[in-house]
PDB file as gemmi writes it, atoms N, CA and C in Angstrom:
CRYST1    1.000    1.000    1.000  90.00  90.00  90.00 P 1                      
ATOM      1  N   UNK A   1     -73.581-121.825   7.013  1.00  0.00           N  
ATOM      2  CA  UNK A   1     -72.625-120.783   7.229  1.00  0.00           C  
ATOM      3  C   UNK A   1     -73.266-119.671   7.895  1.00  0.00           C  
ATOM      4  N   UNK A   2     -74.333-119.115   7.036  1.00  0.00           N  
ATOM      5  CA  UNK A   2     -74.855-117.440   7.183  1.00  0.00           C  
ATOM      6  C   UNK A   2     -76.011-117.801   8.290  1.00  0.00           C  
ATOM      7  N   UNK A   3     -76.485-118.842   8.792  1.00  0.00           N  
ATOM      8  CA  UNK A   3     -77.533-118.830   9.486  1.00  0.00           C  
ATOM      9  C   UNK A   3     -76.999-118.378  11.135  1.00  0.00           C  
ATOM     10  N   UNK A   4     -78.260-117.777  11.638  1.00  0.00           N  
ATOM     11  CA  UNK A   4     -77.492-117.110  13.029  1.00  0.00           C  
ATOM     12  C   UNK A   4     -77.463-118.392  14.155  1.00  0.00           C  
ATOM     13  N   UNK A   5     -76.563-118.231  15.080  1.00  0.00           N  
ATOM     14  CA  UNK A   5     -76.331-119.231  15.905  1.00  0.00           C  
ATOM     15  C   UNK A   5     -77.780-119.574  16.844  1.00  0.00           C  
ATOM     16  N   UNK A   6     -78.565-118.718  17.061  1.00  0.00           N  
ATOM     17  CA  UNK A   6     -79.586-118.944  17.864  1.00  0.00           C  
ATOM     18  C   UNK A   6     -80.692-119.642  16.938  1.00  0.00           C  
ATOM     19  N   UNK A   7     -80.663-119.800  15.597  1.00  0.00           N  
ATOM     20  CA  UNK A   7     -81.569-120.265  14.675  1.00  0.00           C  
ATOM     21  C   UNK A   7     -81.298-121.697  14.626  1.00  0.00           C  
ATOM     22  N   UNK A   8     -79.758-121.711  14.264  1.00  0.00           N  
ATOM     23  CA  UNK A   8     -79.437-123.105  14.455  1.00  0.00           C  
ATOM     24  C   UNK A   8     -79.658-123.888  15.695  1.00  0.00           C  
ATOM     25  N   UNK A   9     -79.562-123.413  16.721  1.00  0.00           N  
ATOM     26  CA  UNK A   9     -79.922-124.310  18.301  1.00  0.00           C  
ATOM     27  C   UNK A   9     -81.468-124.411  18.147  1.00  0.00           C  
ATOM     28  N   UNK A  10     -82.413-123.521  17.411  1.00  0.00           N  
ATOM     29  CA  UNK A  10     -83.566-123.483  17.755  1.00  0.00           C  
ATOM     30  C   UNK A  10     -84.360-124.414  16.676  1.00  0.00           C  
ATOM     31  N   UNK A  11     -83.858-124.807  15.243  1.00  0.00           N  
ATOM     32  CA  UNK A  11     -84.489-125.131  14.494  1.00  0.00           C  
ATOM     33  C   UNK A  11     -83.916-126.468  13.774  1.00  0.00           C  
ATOM     34  N   UNK A  12     -84.464-126.940  12.913  1.00  0.00           N  
ATOM     35  CA  UNK A  12     -84.098-128.467  12.396  1.00  0.00           C  
ATOM     36  C   UNK A  12     -84.556-128.378  10.804  1.00  0.00           C  
ATOM     37  N   UNK A  13     -84.136-128.401   9.937  1.00  0.00           N  
ATOM     38  CA  UNK A  13     -84.896-128.296   8.484  1.00  0.00           C  
ATOM     39  C   UNK A  13     -84.875-130.065   7.986  1.00  0.00           C  
ATOM     40  N   UNK A  14     -85.701-130.143   7.100  1.00  0.00           N  
ATOM     41  CA  UNK A  14     -86.088-131.500   6.743  1.00  0.00           C  
ATOM     42  C   UNK A  14     -86.355-131.419   5.111  1.00  0.00           C  
ATOM     43  N   UNK A  15     -86.292-132.090   4.602  1.00  0.00           N  
ATOM     44  CA  UNK A  15     -86.458-132.143   2.752  1.00  0.00           C  
ATOM     45  C   UNK A  15     -87.736-132.892   2.914  1.00  0.00           C  
ATOM     46  N   UNK A  16     -88.683-132.407   2.190  1.00  0.00           N  
ATOM     47  CA  UNK A  16     -90.244-132.702   1.932  1.00  0.00           C  
ATOM     48  C   UNK A  16     -90.112-133.275   0.519  1.00  0.00           C  
ATOM     49  N   UNK A  17     -89.372-132.909  -0.372  1.00  0.00           N  
ATOM     50  CA  UNK A  17     -89.711-133.111  -1.832  1.00  0.00           C  
ATOM     51  C   UNK A  17     -88.491-132.839  -2.608  1.00  0.00           C  
ATOM     52  N   UNK A  18     -88.040-133.616  -3.351  1.00  0.00           N  
ATOM     53  CA  UNK A  18     -87.018-133.220  -4.340  1.00  0.00           C  
ATOM     54  C   UNK A  18     -87.743-133.524  -5.692  1.00  0.00           C  
ATOM     55  N   UNK A  19     -87.361-132.590  -6.433  1.00  0.00           N  
ATOM     56  CA  UNK A  19     -87.505-132.740  -7.902  1.00  0.00           C  
ATOM     57  C   UNK A  19     -86.099-132.536  -8.983  1.00  0.00           C  
ATOM     58  N   UNK A  20     -85.958-133.612  -9.834  1.00  0.00           N  
ATOM     59  CA  UNK A  20     -84.482-133.481 -10.203  1.00  0.00           C  
ATOM     60  C   UNK A  20     -85.178-133.955 -11.998  1.00  0.00           C  
ATOM     61  N   UNK A  21     -84.134-132.920 -12.480  1.00  0.00           N  
ATOM     62  CA  UNK A  21     -84.246-133.220 -14.024  1.00  0.00           C  
ATOM     63  C   UNK A  21     -82.855-133.252 -14.395  1.00  0.00           C  
ATOM     64  N   UNK A  22     -82.531-134.535 -15.118  1.00  0.00           N  
ATOM     65  CA  UNK A  22     -80.989-134.755 -15.758  1.00  0.00           C  
ATOM     66  C   UNK A  22     -81.106-134.556 -17.221  1.00  0.00           C  
ATOM     67  N   UNK A  23     -80.269-133.295 -17.434  1.00  0.00           N  
ATOM     68  CA  UNK A  23     -80.071-132.996 -18.906  1.00  0.00           C  
ATOM     69  C   UNK A  23     -79.110-133.489 -19.648  1.00  0.00           C  
ATOM     70  N   UNK A  24     -78.187-133.985 -19.355  1.00  0.00           N  
ATOM     71  CA  UNK A  24     -76.902-134.245 -19.692  1.00  0.00           C  
ATOM     72  C   UNK A  24     -75.877-134.976 -19.143  1.00  0.00           C  
ATOM     73  N   UNK A  25     -74.671-135.495 -19.507  1.00  0.00           N  
ATOM     74  CA  UNK A  25     -73.592-136.377 -18.397  1.00  0.00           C  
ATOM     75  C   UNK A  25     -72.448-135.348 -18.803  1.00  0.00           C  
ATOM     76  N   UNK A  26     -71.768-135.737 -18.053  1.00  0.00           N  
ATOM     77  CA  UNK A  26     -69.726-135.305 -18.000  1.00  0.00           C  
ATOM     78  C   UNK A  26     -69.444-136.532 -18.110  1.00  0.00           C  
ATOM     79  N   UNK A  27     -68.260-136.952 -18.368  1.00  0.00           N  
ATOM     80  CA  UNK A  27     -67.308-137.672 -18.455  1.00  0.00           C  
ATOM     81  C   UNK A  27     -66.369-137.711 -17.086  1.00  0.00           C  
ATOM     82  N   UNK A  28     -65.892-139.020 -16.951  1.00  0.00           N  
ATOM     83  CA  UNK A  28     -64.580-139.110 -15.717  1.00  0.00           C  
ATOM     84  C   UNK A  28     -63.556-137.923 -15.972  1.00  0.00           C  
ATOM     85  N   UNK A  29     -63.545-137.060 -14.894  1.00  0.00           N  
ATOM     86  CA  UNK A  29     -62.211-136.477 -15.087  1.00  0.00           C  
ATOM     87  C   UNK A  29     -62.697-134.967 -15.489  1.00  0.00           C  
ATOM     88  N   UNK A  30     -64.000-134.706 -15.834  1.00  0.00           N  
ATOM     89  CA  UNK A  30     -64.767-133.366 -16.485  1.00  0.00           C  
ATOM     90  C   UNK A  30     -65.240-132.926 -14.809  1.00  0.00           C  
ATOM     91  N   UNK A  31     -65.226-131.586 -14.835  1.00  0.00           N  
ATOM     92  CA  UNK A  31     -66.211-131.250 -13.430  1.00  0.00           C  
ATOM     93  C   UNK A  31     -67.531-130.263 -13.942  1.00  0.00           C  
ATOM     94  N   UNK A  32     -68.112-130.024 -12.865  1.00  0.00           N  
ATOM     95  CA  UNK A  32     -69.247-129.003 -13.035  1.00  0.00           C  
ATOM     96  C   UNK A  32     -69.130-128.079 -12.084  1.00  0.00           C  
ATOM     97  N   UNK A  33     -70.068-127.069 -11.912  1.00  0.00           N  
ATOM     98  CA  UNK A  33     -70.289-125.597 -11.140  1.00  0.00           C  
ATOM     99  C   UNK A  33     -71.555-125.887 -10.797  1.00  0.00           C  
ATOM    100  N   UNK A  34     -71.693-125.571  -9.283  1.00  0.00           N  
ATOM    101  CA  UNK A  34     -73.194-126.025  -8.746  1.00  0.00           C  
ATOM    102  C   UNK A  34     -73.646-124.433  -8.419  1.00  0.00           C  
ATOM    103  N   UNK A  35     -74.670-123.769  -8.837  1.00  0.00           N  
ATOM    104  CA  UNK A  35     -75.201-122.672  -8.751  1.00  0.00           C  
ATOM    105  C   UNK A  35     -76.341-123.170  -8.006  1.00  0.00           C  
ATOM    106  N   UNK A  36     -76.734-122.200  -6.761  1.00  0.00           N  
ATOM    107  CA  UNK A  36     -78.077-122.766  -5.706  1.00  0.00           C  
ATOM    108  C   UNK A  36     -78.438-121.119  -5.361  1.00  0.00           C  
ATOM    109  N   UNK A  37     -79.761-121.209  -5.239  1.00  0.00           N  
ATOM    110  CA  UNK A  37     -80.659-119.784  -4.998  1.00  0.00           C  
ATOM    111  C   UNK A  37     -81.916-120.232  -4.014  1.00  0.00           C  
ATOM    112  N   UNK A  38     -82.414-119.193  -3.974  1.00  0.00           N  
ATOM    113  CA  UNK A  38     -83.657-119.308  -3.245  1.00  0.00           C  
ATOM    114  C   UNK A  38     -84.681-118.368  -4.303  1.00  0.00           C  
ATOM    115  N   UNK A  39     -85.703-118.906  -4.662  1.00  0.00           N  
ATOM    116  CA  UNK A  39     -86.491-118.176  -5.703  1.00  0.00           C  
ATOM    117  C   UNK A  39     -87.679-117.268  -4.899  1.00  0.00           C  
ATOM    118  N   UNK A  40     -88.335-117.547  -3.967  1.00  0.00           N  
ATOM    119  CA  UNK A  40     -89.310-116.844  -3.355  1.00  0.00           C  
ATOM    120  C   UNK A  40     -89.478-117.235  -2.019  1.00  0.00           C  
ATOM    121  N   UNK A  41     -90.054-116.291  -1.086  1.00  0.00           N  
ATOM    122  CA  UNK A  41     -89.890-116.114   0.337  1.00  0.00           C  
ATOM    123  C   UNK A  41     -90.417-117.527   0.449  1.00  0.00           C  
ATOM    124  N   UNK A  42     -90.416-117.980   1.970  1.00  0.00           N  
ATOM    125  CA  UNK A  42     -91.208-118.993   2.286  1.00  0.00           C  
ATOM    126  C   UNK A  42     -92.687-119.007   2.139  1.00  0.00           C  
ATOM    127  N   UNK A  43     -93.329-120.150   2.544  1.00  0.00           N  
ATOM    128  CA  UNK A  43     -94.761-120.141   2.215  1.00  0.00           C  
ATOM    129  C   UNK A  43     -94.823-120.986   3.646  1.00  0.00           C  
ATOM    130  N   UNK A  44     -95.477-120.565   4.721  1.00  0.00           N  
ATOM    131  CA  UNK A  44     -95.738-121.261   5.982  1.00  0.00           C  
ATOM    132  C   UNK A  44     -94.354-121.852   6.433  1.00  0.00           C  
ATOM    133  N   UNK A  45     -94.189-122.931   6.806  1.00  0.00           N  
ATOM    134  CA  UNK A  45     -92.962-123.851   7.251  1.00  0.00           C  
ATOM    135  C   UNK A  45     -92.065-124.262   6.257  1.00  0.00           C  
ATOM    136  N   UNK A  46     -92.612-123.725   4.875  1.00  0.00           N  
ATOM    137  CA  UNK A  46     -91.531-124.485   3.738  1.00  0.00           C  
ATOM    138  C   UNK A  46     -91.029-123.487   2.869  1.00  0.00           C  
ATOM    139  N   UNK A  47     -89.911-123.543   1.782  1.00  0.00           N  
ATOM    140  CA  UNK A  47     -89.290-122.896   1.017  1.00  0.00           C  
ATOM    141  C   UNK A  47     -88.785-124.006  -0.200  1.00  0.00           C  
ATOM    142  N   UNK A  48     -88.678-123.516  -1.173  1.00  0.00           N  
ATOM    143  CA  UNK A  48     -87.874-124.198  -2.301  1.00  0.00           C  
ATOM    144  C   UNK A  48     -86.689-123.503  -2.445  1.00  0.00           C  
ATOM    145  N   UNK A  49     -85.505-124.403  -2.807  1.00  0.00           N  
ATOM    146  CA  UNK A  49     -84.116-124.145  -2.933  1.00  0.00           C  
ATOM    147  C   UNK A  49     -83.734-124.562  -4.410  1.00  0.00           C  
ATOM    148  N   UNK A  50     -83.343-123.921  -5.022  1.00  0.00           N  
ATOM    149  CA  UNK A  50     -83.423-124.348  -6.344  1.00  0.00           C  
ATOM    150  C   UNK A  50     -81.821-124.716  -6.638  1.00  0.00           C  
ATOM    151  N   UNK A  51     -81.220-125.719  -7.684  1.00  0.00           N  
ATOM    152  CA  UNK A  51     -79.867-125.870  -7.842  1.00  0.00           C  
ATOM    153  C   UNK A  51     -79.724-126.360  -9.176  1.00  0.00           C  
ATOM    154  N   UNK A  52     -78.887-126.017  -9.812  1.00  0.00           N  
ATOM    155  CA  UNK A  52     -78.363-125.919 -11.515  1.00  0.00           C  
ATOM    156  C   UNK A  52     -76.675-126.706 -11.031  1.00  0.00           C  
ATOM    157  N   UNK A  53     -76.600-127.448 -11.838  1.00  0.00           N  
ATOM    158  CA  UNK A  53     -74.883-128.082 -12.215  1.00  0.00           C  
ATOM    159  C   UNK A  53     -74.898-127.839 -13.674  1.00  0.00           C  
ATOM    160  N   UNK A  54     -73.908-126.985 -13.570  1.00  0.00           N  
ATOM    161  CA  UNK A  54     -73.379-126.428 -15.199  1.00  0.00           C  
ATOM    162  C   UNK A  54     -72.137-126.958 -15.549  1.00  0.00           C  
ATOM    163  N   UNK A  55     -72.089-127.696 -16.923  1.00  0.00           N  
ATOM    164  CA  UNK A  55     -70.612-128.252 -17.349  1.00  0.00           C  
ATOM    165  C   UNK A  55     -69.749-126.997 -17.821  1.00  0.00           C  
ATOM    166  N   UNK A  56     -68.642-127.505 -18.065  1.00  0.00           N  
ATOM    167  CA  UNK A  56     -67.750-126.214 -18.482  1.00  0.00           C  
ATOM    168  C   UNK A  56     -67.983-125.313 -19.883  1.00  0.00           C  
ATOM    169  N   UNK A  57     -69.082-125.628 -20.730  1.00  0.00           N  
ATOM    170  CA  UNK A  57     -69.476-125.117 -22.164  1.00  0.00           C  
ATOM    171  C   UNK A  57     -70.852-124.248 -21.357  1.00  0.00           C  
ATOM    172  N   UNK A  58     -71.233-124.423 -20.354  1.00  0.00           N  
ATOM    173  CA  UNK A  58     -72.278-123.567 -19.448  1.00  0.00           C  
ATOM    174  C   UNK A  58     -73.573-124.220 -19.817  1.00  0.00           C  
ATOM    175  N   UNK A  59     -73.599-125.403 -19.958  1.00  0.00           N  
ATOM    176  CA  UNK A  59     -74.754-125.912 -20.212  1.00  0.00           C  
ATOM    177  C   UNK A  59     -75.077-126.655 -19.347  1.00  0.00           C  
ATOM    178  N   UNK A  60     -76.622-126.415 -18.561  1.00  0.00           N  
ATOM    179  CA  UNK A  60     -77.298-127.057 -17.430  1.00  0.00           C  
ATOM    180  C   UNK A  60     -77.548-128.619 -17.652  1.00  0.00           C  
ATOM    181  N   UNK A  61     -76.627-129.310 -16.600  1.00  0.00           N  
ATOM    182  CA  UNK A  61     -76.995-130.869 -17.018  1.00  0.00           C  
ATOM    183  C   UNK A  61     -77.544-131.361 -15.998  1.00  0.00           C  
ATOM    184  N   UNK A  62     -77.515-130.729 -14.872  1.00  0.00           N  
ATOM    185  CA  UNK A  62     -78.645-131.403 -13.851  1.00  0.00           C  
ATOM    186  C   UNK A  62     -79.434-129.786 -13.301  1.00  0.00           C  
ATOM    187  N   UNK A  63     -80.926-129.942 -13.125  1.00  0.00           N  
ATOM    188  CA  UNK A  63     -81.513-129.046 -12.508  1.00  0.00           C  
ATOM    189  C   UNK A  63     -82.396-129.785 -11.479  1.00  0.00           C  
ATOM    190  N   UNK A  64     -82.167-129.109 -10.377  1.00  0.00           N  
ATOM    191  CA  UNK A  64     -83.093-129.683  -9.217  1.00  0.00           C  
ATOM    192  C   UNK A  64     -83.980-128.427  -8.516  1.00  0.00           C  
ATOM    193  N   UNK A  65     -85.234-129.045  -7.560  1.00  0.00           N  
ATOM    194  CA  UNK A  65     -85.759-127.958  -6.979  1.00  0.00           C  
ATOM    195  C   UNK A  65     -85.981-129.106  -5.865  1.00  0.00           C  
ATOM    196  N   UNK A  66     -85.563-128.470  -4.628  1.00  0.00           N  
ATOM    197  CA  UNK A  66     -85.857-129.203  -3.205  1.00  0.00           C  
ATOM    198  C   UNK A  66     -86.507-128.205  -2.101  1.00  0.00           C  
ATOM    199  N   UNK A  67     -87.931-128.806  -1.543  1.00  0.00           N  
ATOM    200  CA  UNK A  67     -88.729-128.161  -0.753  1.00  0.00           C  
ATOM    201  C   UNK A  67     -88.171-128.245   0.810  1.00  0.00           C  
ATOM    202  N   UNK A  68     -87.887-127.932   1.397  1.00  0.00           N  
ATOM    203  CA  UNK A  68     -87.450-127.748   2.961  1.00  0.00           C  
ATOM    204  C   UNK A  68     -88.632-127.299   3.530  1.00  0.00           C  
ATOM    205  N   UNK A  69     -88.922-127.794   5.056  1.00  0.00           N  
ATOM    206  CA  UNK A  69     -89.874-127.625   5.976  1.00  0.00           C  
ATOM    207  C   UNK A  69     -88.909-127.036   7.095  1.00  0.00           C  
ATOM    208  N   UNK A  70     -89.371-126.237   7.972  1.00  0.00           N  
ATOM    209  CA  UNK A  70     -88.579-125.924   9.325  1.00  0.00           C  
ATOM    210  C   UNK A  70     -89.260-126.432  10.499  1.00  0.00           C  
ATOM    211  N   UNK A  71     -88.598-127.399  11.533  1.00  0.00           N  
ATOM    212  CA  UNK A  71     -89.067-127.716  12.726  1.00  0.00           C  
ATOM    213  C   UNK A  71     -88.556-127.328  13.866  1.00  0.00           C  
ATOM    214  N   UNK A  72     -89.359-126.836  14.682  1.00  0.00           N  
ATOM    215  CA  UNK A  72     -88.850-126.482  16.055  1.00  0.00           C  
ATOM    216  C   UNK A  72     -88.229-127.790  16.766  1.00  0.00           C  
ATOM    217  N   UNK A  73     -86.811-127.506  17.370  1.00  0.00           N  
ATOM    218  CA  UNK A  73     -86.226-128.588  17.831  1.00  0.00           C  
ATOM    219  C   UNK A  73     -86.805-128.899  19.391  1.00  0.00           C  
ATOM    220  N   UNK A  74     -87.250-128.072  19.793  1.00  0.00           N  
ATOM    221  CA  UNK A  74     -87.933-128.427  21.265  1.00  0.00           C  
ATOM    222  C   UNK A  74     -88.859-129.164  21.336  1.00  0.00           C  
ATOM    223  N   UNK A  75     -89.910-128.546  20.171  1.00  0.00           N  
ATOM    224  CA  UNK A  75     -91.527-129.265  20.170  1.00  0.00           C  
ATOM    225  C   UNK A  75     -91.509-130.699  19.013  1.00  0.00           C  
ATOM    226  N   UNK A  76     -90.287-130.386  18.118  1.00  0.00           N  
ATOM    227  CA  UNK A  76     -90.379-131.277  17.172  1.00  0.00           C  
ATOM    228  C   UNK A  76     -91.851-131.156  16.055  1.00  0.00           C  
ATOM    229  N   UNK A  77     -92.236-129.857  16.079  1.00  0.00           N  
ATOM    230  CA  UNK A  77     -93.253-129.408  15.072  1.00  0.00           C  
ATOM    231  C   UNK A  77     -93.140-128.506  14.376  1.00  0.00           C  
ATOM    232  N   UNK A  78     -93.802-128.491  13.004  1.00  0.00           N  
ATOM    233  CA  UNK A  78     -93.201-127.781  12.142  1.00  0.00           C  
ATOM    234  C   UNK A  78     -93.745-126.244  12.588  1.00  0.00           C  
ATOM    235  N   UNK A  79     -93.107-125.392  12.206  1.00  0.00           N  
ATOM    236  CA  UNK A  79     -93.036-124.128  12.282  1.00  0.00           C  
ATOM    237  C   UNK A  79     -93.004-122.809  11.069  1.00  0.00           C  
ATOM    238  N   UNK A  80     -93.725-121.741  11.062  1.00  0.00           N  
ATOM    239  CA  UNK A  80     -93.487-120.986   9.982  1.00  0.00           C  
ATOM    240  C   UNK A  80     -92.030-120.255  10.119  1.00  0.00           C  
ATOM    241  N   UNK A  81     -91.769-120.034   8.690  1.00  0.00           N  
ATOM    242  CA  UNK A  81     -90.461-119.786   8.530  1.00  0.00           C  
ATOM    243  C   UNK A  81     -90.577-117.921   8.612  1.00  0.00           C  
ATOM    244  N   UNK A  82     -90.042-117.445   9.825  1.00  0.00           N  
ATOM    245  CA  UNK A  82     -90.096-115.925   9.989  1.00  0.00           C  
ATOM    246  C   UNK A  82     -89.010-115.249   9.121  1.00  0.00           C  
ATOM    247  N   UNK A  83     -89.039-113.968   8.853  1.00  0.00           N  
ATOM    248  CA  UNK A  83     -88.291-113.321   8.044  1.00  0.00           C  
ATOM    249  C   UNK A  83     -87.204-113.412   8.204  1.00  0.00           C  
ATOM    250  N   UNK A  84     -86.788-113.379   9.721  1.00  0.00           N  
ATOM    251  CA  UNK A  84     -85.240-113.173  10.363  1.00  0.00           C  
ATOM    252  C   UNK A  84     -84.726-114.145   9.893  1.00  0.00           C  
ATOM    253  N   UNK A  85     -85.413-115.458  10.230  1.00  0.00           N  
ATOM    254  CA  UNK A  85     -84.881-116.931   9.759  1.00  0.00           C  
ATOM    255  C   UNK A  85     -84.345-116.754   8.200  1.00  0.00           C  
ATOM    256  N   UNK A  86     -85.253-116.859   7.405  1.00  0.00           N  
ATOM    257  CA  UNK A  86     -84.964-116.966   5.819  1.00  0.00           C  
ATOM    258  C   UNK A  86     -84.381-115.421   5.211  1.00  0.00           C  
ATOM    259  N   UNK A  87     -84.122-114.454   6.061  1.00  0.00           N  
ATOM    260  CA  UNK A  87     -83.360-113.362   5.221  1.00  0.00           C  
ATOM    261  C   UNK A  87     -81.896-113.663   4.488  1.00  0.00           C  
ATOM    262  N   UNK A  88     -81.228-113.969   5.721  1.00  0.00           N  
ATOM    263  CA  UNK A  88     -79.761-114.434   4.981  1.00  0.00           C  
ATOM    264  C   UNK A  88     -79.395-115.361   3.780  1.00  0.00           C  
ATOM    265  N   UNK A  89     -80.816-116.236   3.570  1.00  0.00           N  
ATOM    266  CA  UNK A  89     -80.411-117.094   2.331  1.00  0.00           C  
ATOM    267  C   UNK A  89     -81.091-116.291   1.042  1.00  0.00           C  
ATOM    268  N   UNK A  90     -81.689-115.394   0.953  1.00  0.00           N  
ATOM    269  CA  UNK A  90     -82.914-114.633   0.155  1.00  0.00           C  
ATOM    270  C   UNK A  90     -81.726-113.579  -0.786  1.00  0.00           C  
ATOM    271  N   UNK A  91     -80.476-113.891  -0.514  1.00  0.00           N  
ATOM    272  CA  UNK A  91     -79.629-113.056  -1.455  1.00  0.00           C  
ATOM    273  C   UNK A  91     -79.957-112.851  -3.172  1.00  0.00           C  
TER     274      UNK A  91                                                      
END                                                                             
């Protein structure tokens, strides 16, 4: 939703790694809140996105780290993530 239209047209993102820690459970009918953020600037063509799922008591029940890589749509090759591409996500 925050990516520039020209970046959406020029690049695709692929997941290169998932790391997920399960730390608890919820019962049917309970809900969780997802919190997502990017901790650090991209490194080359890749960056990591963090996600925590928190229950109603504030306990983290799932913690995930996902590594994404950016691919140039025209060439199909990995490309370095430029600052103007990553800036909207670095809040």
